[in-house]
N, C-alpha and C positions, 0 to 999 in steps of 0.2 A: 742659082740664085742671082738676080740682076745685080750689077755692081754699082749702079749709080743711084743716089738717093732720089726720092720722089721730089717733084718740083712743086707740088701743091703747097699752099700755105694755110695756116690757121690763124684765127684772130683770138687772142686771149686777153682778158682783162686782169691786171694785177693791182693789188692795193699796196701802197708803200707808205711808211711812216717815217718821220724824221728820226735820224739816229740820235740817241741821247748822248749828252756829254759824258765823258769818262767819270764813273762813280756816281752819276746822278741820272735821274729820269726826267723826261719832258712831261708835258701834260696831255698827251694823246695816247690812248690805249695803255693806260698805266699798268693794268694787270699783265698784258702781253709783254710789255717792256720789262716789268719786274721779273716775269718768267724767264725771259731771255737772259737777263743779267745773272740770275741765279744759276741758270743752266751753264753759262760761260764760266762761272766760278766753280761749278762742279767739274767741268771739263778740264780747266786749268789746274785743278788740285787745290785752289784757294780754300774751297770747302771740301772737307775730307770725310770719309766714312767714320762713323762714331761720334762726330762733332754734333753738338746741339745748338740750334739757333732759334731765337724768338723772332716773330714777325715784327715786333716793335723795334728790336735792335737793327734788323736789316732795313726796315723802313727809314729809320733815322739816318742810317748810312747812305741811303739812296736819295734822301731828301723828299720823301713822299709820306702820305698817311699810311697807317698800318693796313687799312682795308684791302687795297690792291695787292699788297705783298702777301697778306694772309690768303687771299684767293689764289695767288700764284703758287704758294706753298701747298695748298690743298690739291691743286692740279698735279703737283709733283708727287704728292702722297698717292693719288689715284694711279699714277704711272709707276709706282713702286720705287721711286728714287728717295723719298723721305718717309718717315713714320712719325706719328704724333707721340710726344712724351708729355704726360699729364703735368700741368702747371709749369712746364719749362719751355716748351716750344716744339721743334721738329728735329729729329736726328737723321743724318745722312745714312742711308742703308748701304751696307757693304754687299758686294756681289761675290758669291763663291765661284770656284772653278766650274762646278756643275751648272750654276746659273749661266756662266759665260758659254759653256758648251751648248746648253739648250738654245741660247740666243743665236749662236753661230749656226747650229743645225737648221733652225727655222729660217734664218736669212738665206741659207743655201737653197732651201726648199722653195722659198717665195721669190727671192731676188733674181736668181739665175734665169728661170723660165720667164719671169716677168720682164727682165731686160731683153731677152730674145724676142718676146712679143712686141715690146716697145720699139726695138730696132727696126722691125719690119714696117713701122709707121713713120719713121723719122724722115723729115723733109730737109731741104737745103737750109731753110730758116732755122730749124731745130738744131742742126749741126753747127751753124754759126753761133747760136746762143750758148750751146754746150761748150763750144771751143772757148768762148769768152770766160766761162766759169772755170774751165781747165786752166786758163791763163792765170786766173786769180789763185788757184791752187798752187801753181808753180811759184808764183811770186811769194805767197805766204810760206811755202816750204823753204825757199831760199833765204827768206828773212828770218826763219825760225819762229814765225808767229803762229803758235799752235792753235789759238782760239780762232783766228781768221782762217787757218787751214781747214779746221774741222767744220766751220760754218760753210765754206765753199764746197767742201767734199759732200756735205749733207745735201746742199742744193743741187749739186751735179747729179747725184744718184737718184734723188727723189724726182727731179725734173725729167730725167731720162725715163724712169719708171712711169711717170705721168703720161708718157706717150702711148702707153699700153691702153689707155682709156679706162682703166680700172681704179676708181677712186679708193675703194676699200683696200686694194693691194698697197697703194701708196701710204695710206693711213696706217696699215699694219706694219709695214717696214719702218715707217717713221717712229712708231711706238717702240719697236724692237731696238732701233738705234738709240732712242732716248733712255733705254734701260741700261745702257753700258756707258761707263765713264772711264776715261784713261787718266791715270795718275803717273807722274814721273816721266811725262812725254819728252822732257828735255833730253832723255837718253836717245830718243829717236832722232832728235836734231843733231846731237853730237856725233852719232854714228853715221849720219847721212841717209838713214832709212826713210826719213820724212820726204826727202827729195826723190828717193826711189819710188815711194808710194805715189807721189805726184805724177811721176812719169807713166805709171800704169793707167792713168786716166786717158793719156794720149793713145795708148794701145787700145783701150776700150773704144774710143772715138774712131780710130782707124778701122777697127773691125765692123763697127756700125756703118761707116761710110761705104765699106766694101761689100756690105751685105753678106758677110762671112759668118754664118751662124755657129759653125763648129769652132772657129777661132774665138769668137766672142764668148761662147760658153766656157772654153778653157781659160780664157783671160779672167772672166768673172769668178770662176771657182778658185783660181790662184789668188786673185785679189782678196777674196774673203778669207782664204787660208792665211794670208799674210796679216790681215787685220786681227784674226784670232791669235796669231803668234805675238803680235804687238801687245794685245791685252795681257798675255801671260808675262811678257818681258817687262812691262811697265807697272805691274800691280805691286801692292805692298808686300 
């Protein structure tokens, strides 16, 4: 397997929106921004399994009308993260150990071979971009910023998978990631495991740069095993 990354470059167009102020949303793509804020609350544990929230209450908290928040919550219902409760709002769905096992197995089946395929297409430009995201992961881990860590981690893995050229693969893995929420992640910060997890992204990048498929496969399988262990250790 050649050891140097390909030198060709790609041109990609990305859409960016202004980041909303803490606790409130701006006036661009309100539904998507509401969706992101609610997801972050799920990840951080601010919104927990069994809790019920109305679109009106969340909209008031975010400083927007109920409509985009309701649309965002319906999206989360379709993703299996929330369930409607008649005349009350939406309840956060709890994930069982079997649910987590199923997601882990599917991610192993999709993400490992997908990453190997993506690595074969990685260019110098891709590695520079992924390294910048890995830097974000490192900083967030050292700062103990769990939400920022998980956001950068998500972007790293989905951007890497995107190099496979298979849009449906990326969408499928993104959906699987959206189905899992981590609670009590402060335990990972206190134990130093968040920093350890951040370091694994450097190992992934090194294997991609070296075009070492066997090493990359082993690293990815270990990385996903560690993620599954973290789900178990941080659950209720």
